[in-house]
Chimera marker file (.cmm) of the C-alpha trace (Angstrom):
<marker_set name="trace">
<marker id="1" x="-18.096" y="-15.021" z="13.408" r="1" g="1" b="0" radius="0.5"/>
<marker id="2" x="-16.985" y="-18.558" z="14.083" r="1" g="1" b="0" radius="0.5"/>
<marker id="3" x="-17.874" y="-21.487" z="11.903" r="1" g="1" b="0" radius="0.5"/>
<marker id="4" x="-16.752" y="-25.084" z="11.571" r="1" g="1" b="0" radius="0.5"/>
<marker id="5" x="-16.471" y="-25.272" z="15.355" r="1" g="1" b="0" radius="0.5"/>
<marker id="6" x="-13.190" y="-23.348" z="15.228" r="1" g="1" b="0" radius="0.5"/>
<marker id="7" x="-11.663" y="-21.338" z="18.018" r="1" g="1" b="0" radius="0.5"/>
<marker id="8" x="-10.941" y="-17.701" z="17.260" r="1" g="1" b="0" radius="0.5"/>
<marker id="9" x="-7.261" y="-18.616" z="16.920" r="1" g="1" b="0" radius="0.5"/>
<marker id="10" x="-8.024" y="-21.380" z="14.421" r="1" g="1" b="0" radius="0.5"/>
<marker id="11" x="-10.312" y="-19.067" z="12.477" r="1" g="1" b="0" radius="0.5"/>
<marker id="12" x="-7.609" y="-16.395" z="12.311" r="1" g="1" b="0" radius="0.5"/>
<marker id="13" x="-5.059" y="-18.982" z="11.150" r="1" g="1" b="0" radius="0.5"/>
<marker id="14" x="-7.407" y="-20.193" z="8.424" r="1" g="1" b="0" radius="0.5"/>
<marker id="15" x="-8.067" y="-16.653" z="7.249" r="1" g="1" b="0" radius="0.5"/>
<marker id="16" x="-4.327" y="-16.032" z="6.874" r="1" g="1" b="0" radius="0.5"/>
<marker id="17" x="-3.814" y="-19.257" z="4.924" r="1" g="1" b="0" radius="0.5"/>
<marker id="18" x="-6.764" y="-18.509" z="2.655" r="1" g="1" b="0" radius="0.5"/>
<marker id="19" x="-5.537" y="-14.944" z="2.151" r="1" g="1" b="0" radius="0.5"/>
<marker id="20" x="-2.071" y="-16.136" z="1.210" r="1" g="1" b="0" radius="0.5"/>
<marker id="21" x="-3.615" y="-18.507" z="-1.317" r="1" g="1" b="0" radius="0.5"/>
<marker id="22" x="-5.751" y="-15.733" z="-2.833" r="1" g="1" b="0" radius="0.5"/>
<marker id="23" x="-2.749" y="-13.416" z="-3.147" r="1" g="1" b="0" radius="0.5"/>
<marker id="24" x="-0.668" y="-16.135" z="-4.812" r="1" g="1" b="0" radius="0.5"/>
<marker id="25" x="-3.451" y="-16.957" z="-7.277" r="1" g="1" b="0" radius="0.5"/>
<marker id="26" x="-3.983" y="-13.282" z="-8.109" r="1" g="1" b="0" radius="0.5"/>
<marker id="27" x="-0.250" y="-12.829" z="-8.761" r="1" g="1" b="0" radius="0.5"/>
<marker id="28" x="-0.376" y="-15.804" z="-11.133" r="1" g="1" b="0" radius="0.5"/>
<marker id="29" x="-3.370" y="-14.288" z="-12.931" r="1" g="1" b="0" radius="0.5"/>
<marker id="30" x="-1.515" y="-10.993" z="-13.321" r="1" g="1" b="0" radius="0.5"/>
<marker id="31" x="1.576" y="-12.753" z="-14.674" r="1" g="1" b="0" radius="0.5"/>
<marker id="32" x="-0.564" y="-14.525" z="-17.266" r="1" g="1" b="0" radius="0.5"/>
<marker id="33" x="-2.288" y="-11.292" z="-18.270" r="1" g="1" b="0" radius="0.5"/>
<marker id="34" x="1.021" y="-9.485" z="-18.633" r="1" g="1" b="0" radius="0.5"/>
<marker id="35" x="2.513" y="-12.356" z="-20.612" r="1" g="1" b="0" radius="0.5"/>
<marker id="36" x="-0.484" y="-12.287" z="-22.936" r="1" g="1" b="0" radius="0.5"/>
<marker id="37" x="-0.245" y="-8.494" z="-23.362" r="1" g="1" b="0" radius="0.5"/>
<marker id="38" x="-3.459" y="-7.567" z="-21.545" r="1" g="1" b="0" radius="0.5"/>
<marker id="39" x="-2.046" y="-4.454" z="-19.907" r="1" g="1" b="0" radius="0.5"/>
<marker id="40" x="-5.334" y="-2.748" z="-19.027" r="1" g="1" b="0" radius="0.5"/>
<marker id="41" x="-6.825" y="-5.866" z="-17.498" r="1" g="1" b="0" radius="0.5"/>
<marker id="42" x="-3.575" y="-6.546" z="-15.648" r="1" g="1" b="0" radius="0.5"/>
<marker id="43" x="-3.713" y="-3.036" z="-14.193" r="1" g="1" b="0" radius="0.5"/>
<marker id="44" x="-7.187" y="-3.728" z="-12.831" r="1" g="1" b="0" radius="0.5"/>
<marker id="45" x="-5.996" y="-7.080" z="-11.511" r="1" g="1" b="0" radius="0.5"/>
<marker id="46" x="-3.150" y="-5.283" z="-9.690" r="1" g="1" b="0" radius="0.5"/>
<marker id="47" x="-5.746" y="-3.084" z="-7.973" r="1" g="1" b="0" radius="0.5"/>
<marker id="48" x="-7.549" y="-6.224" z="-6.834" r="1" g="1" b="0" radius="0.5"/>
<marker id="49" x="-4.208" y="-7.619" z="-5.670" r="1" g="1" b="0" radius="0.5"/>
<marker id="50" x="-3.619" y="-4.520" z="-3.544" r="1" g="1" b="0" radius="0.5"/>
<marker id="51" x="-6.978" y="-5.069" z="-1.861" r="1" g="1" b="0" radius="0.5"/>
<marker id="52" x="-6.215" y="-8.748" z="-1.282" r="1" g="1" b="0" radius="0.5"/>
<marker id="53" x="-2.810" y="-7.861" z="0.183" r="1" g="1" b="0" radius="0.5"/>
<marker id="54" x="-4.420" y="-5.343" z="2.548" r="1" g="1" b="0" radius="0.5"/>
<marker id="55" x="-6.958" y="-7.963" z="3.633" r="1" g="1" b="0" radius="0.5"/>
<marker id="56" x="-4.111" y="-10.397" z="4.248" r="1" g="1" b="0" radius="0.5"/>
<marker id="57" x="-2.239" y="-7.793" z="6.285" r="1" g="1" b="0" radius="0.5"/>
<marker id="58" x="-5.324" y="-7.305" z="8.455" r="1" g="1" b="0" radius="0.5"/>
<marker id="59" x="-5.804" y="-11.070" z="8.808" r="1" g="1" b="0" radius="0.5"/>
<marker id="60" x="-2.198" y="-11.381" z="9.990" r="1" g="1" b="0" radius="0.5"/>
<marker id="61" x="-2.772" y="-8.621" z="12.534" r="1" g="1" b="0" radius="0.5"/>
<marker id="62" x="-5.836" y="-10.445" z="13.797" r="1" g="1" b="0" radius="0.5"/>
<marker id="63" x="-3.866" y="-13.685" z="14.038" r="1" g="1" b="0" radius="0.5"/>
<marker id="64" x="-1.163" y="-11.990" z="16.088" r="1" g="1" b="0" radius="0.5"/>
<marker id="65" x="-3.804" y="-10.499" z="18.389" r="1" g="1" b="0" radius="0.5"/>
<marker id="66" x="-5.378" y="-13.924" z="18.888" r="1" g="1" b="0" radius="0.5"/>
<marker id="67" x="-1.969" y="-15.475" z="19.584" r="1" g="1" b="0" radius="0.5"/>
<marker id="68" x="-1.278" y="-12.741" z="22.117" r="1" g="1" b="0" radius="0.5"/>
<marker id="69" x="-4.626" y="-13.350" z="23.818" r="1" g="1" b="0" radius="0.5"/>
<marker id="70" x="-3.974" y="-17.099" z="23.870" r="1" g="1" b="0" radius="0.5"/>
<marker id="71" x="-0.477" y="-16.647" z="25.327" r="1" g="1" b="0" radius="0.5"/>
<marker id="72" x="-1.757" y="-14.307" z="28.042" r="1" g="1" b="0" radius="0.5"/>
<marker id="73" x="-4.925" y="-16.208" z="28.885" r="1" g="1" b="0" radius="0.5"/>
<marker id="74" x="-5.331" y="-16.895" z="32.572" r="1" g="1" b="0" radius="0.5"/>
<marker id="75" x="-5.971" y="-20.549" z="33.285" r="1" g="1" b="0" radius="0.5"/>
<link id1="1" id2="2" r="1" g="1" b="0" radius="0.2"/>
<link id1="2" id2="3" r="1" g="1" b="0" radius="0.2"/>
<link id1="3" id2="4" r="1" g="1" b="0" radius="0.2"/>
<link id1="4" id2="5" r="1" g="1" b="0" radius="0.2"/>
<link id1="5" id2="6" r="1" g="1" b="0" radius="0.2"/>
<link id1="6" id2="7" r="1" g="1" b="0" radius="0.2"/>
<link id1="7" id2="8" r="1" g="1" b="0" radius="0.2"/>
<link id1="8" id2="9" r="1" g="1" b="0" radius="0.2"/>
<link id1="9" id2="10" r="1" g="1" b="0" radius="0.2"/>
<link id1="10" id2="11" r="1" g="1" b="0" radius="0.2"/>
<link id1="11" id2="12" r="1" g="1" b="0" radius="0.2"/>
<link id1="12" id2="13" r="1" g="1" b="0" radius="0.2"/>
<link id1="13" id2="14" r="1" g="1" b="0" radius="0.2"/>
<link id1="14" id2="15" r="1" g="1" b="0" radius="0.2"/>
<link id1="15" id2="16" r="1" g="1" b="0" radius="0.2"/>
<link id1="16" id2="17" r="1" g="1" b="0" radius="0.2"/>
<link id1="17" id2="18" r="1" g="1" b="0" radius="0.2"/>
<link id1="18" id2="19" r="1" g="1" b="0" radius="0.2"/>
<link id1="19" id2="20" r="1" g="1" b="0" radius="0.2"/>
<link id1="20" id2="21" r="1" g="1" b="0" radius="0.2"/>
<link id1="21" id2="22" r="1" g="1" b="0" radius="0.2"/>
<link id1="22" id2="23" r="1" g="1" b="0" radius="0.2"/>
<link id1="23" id2="24" r="1" g="1" b="0" radius="0.2"/>
<link id1="24" id2="25" r="1" g="1" b="0" radius="0.2"/>
<link id1="25" id2="26" r="1" g="1" b="0" radius="0.2"/>
<link id1="26" id2="27" r="1" g="1" b="0" radius="0.2"/>
<link id1="27" id2="28" r="1" g="1" b="0" radius="0.2"/>
<link id1="28" id2="29" r="1" g="1" b="0" radius="0.2"/>
<link id1="29" id2="30" r="1" g="1" b="0" radius="0.2"/>
<link id1="30" id2="31" r="1" g="1" b="0" radius="0.2"/>
<link id1="31" id2="32" r="1" g="1" b="0" radius="0.2"/>
<link id1="32" id2="33" r="1" g="1" b="0" radius="0.2"/>
<link id1="33" id2="34" r="1" g="1" b="0" radius="0.2"/>
<link id1="34" id2="35" r="1" g="1" b="0" radius="0.2"/>
<link id1="35" id2="36" r="1" g="1" b="0" radius="0.2"/>
<link id1="36" id2="37" r="1" g="1" b="0" radius="0.2"/>
<link id1="37" id2="38" r="1" g="1" b="0" radius="0.2"/>
<link id1="38" id2="39" r="1" g="1" b="0" radius="0.2"/>
<link id1="39" id2="40" r="1" g="1" b="0" radius="0.2"/>
<link id1="40" id2="41" r="1" g="1" b="0" radius="0.2"/>
<link id1="41" id2="42" r="1" g="1" b="0" radius="0.2"/>
<link id1="42" id2="43" r="1" g="1" b="0" radius="0.2"/>
<link id1="43" id2="44" r="1" g="1" b="0" radius="0.2"/>
<link id1="44" id2="45" r="1" g="1" b="0" radius="0.2"/>
<link id1="45" id2="46" r="1" g="1" b="0" radius="0.2"/>
<link id1="46" id2="47" r="1" g="1" b="0" radius="0.2"/>
<link id1="47" id2="48" r="1" g="1" b="0" radius="0.2"/>
<link id1="48" id2="49" r="1" g="1" b="0" radius="0.2"/>
<link id1="49" id2="50" r="1" g="1" b="0" radius="0.2"/>
<link id1="50" id2="51" r="1" g="1" b="0" radius="0.2"/>
<link id1="51" id2="52" r="1" g="1" b="0" radius="0.2"/>
<link id1="52" id2="53" r="1" g="1" b="0" radius="0.2"/>
<link id1="53" id2="54" r="1" g="1" b="0" radius="0.2"/>
<link id1="54" id2="55" r="1" g="1" b="0" radius="0.2"/>
<link id1="55" id2="56" r="1" g="1" b="0" radius="0.2"/>
<link id1="56" id2="57" r="1" g="1" b="0" radius="0.2"/>
<link id1="57" id2="58" r="1" g="1" b="0" radius="0.2"/>
<link id1="58" id2="59" r="1" g="1" b="0" radius="0.2"/>
<link id1="59" id2="60" r="1" g="1" b="0" radius="0.2"/>
<link id1="60" id2="61" r="1" g="1" b="0" radius="0.2"/>
<link id1="61" id2="62" r="1" g="1" b="0" radius="0.2"/>
<link id1="62" id2="63" r="1" g="1" b="0" radius="0.2"/>
<link id1="63" id2="64" r="1" g="1" b="0" radius="0.2"/>
<link id1="64" id2="65" r="1" g="1" b="0" radius="0.2"/>
<link id1="65" id2="66" r="1" g="1" b="0" radius="0.2"/>
<link id1="66" id2="67" r="1" g="1" b="0" radius="0.2"/>
<link id1="67" id2="68" r="1" g="1" b="0" radius="0.2"/>
<link id1="68" id2="69" r="1" g="1" b="0" radius="0.2"/>
<link id1="69" id2="70" r="1" g="1" b="0" radius="0.2"/>
<link id1="70" id2="71" r="1" g="1" b="0" radius="0.2"/>
<link id1="71" id2="72" r="1" g="1" b="0" radius="0.2"/>
<link id1="72" id2="73" r="1" g="1" b="0" radius="0.2"/>
<link id1="73" id2="74" r="1" g="1" b="0" radius="0.2"/>
<link id1="74" id2="75" r="1" g="1" b="0" radius="0.2"/>
</marker_set>
């Protein structure tokens, strides 16, 4: 699904950037929880982090596929 008038390549790039931001924020949340001795909550937050990291991995794969398509596009 495209929005904002983006090309598929631009959309894939945005998804990677947003995913990287989410992962960074989640890591910061976990660090705060661990610092404040909220071990159980931090464990749950690490599970969420694993999901975010997997989503980011998939977004990066999509970006590479879009770059490949762009590079091999016949003009």
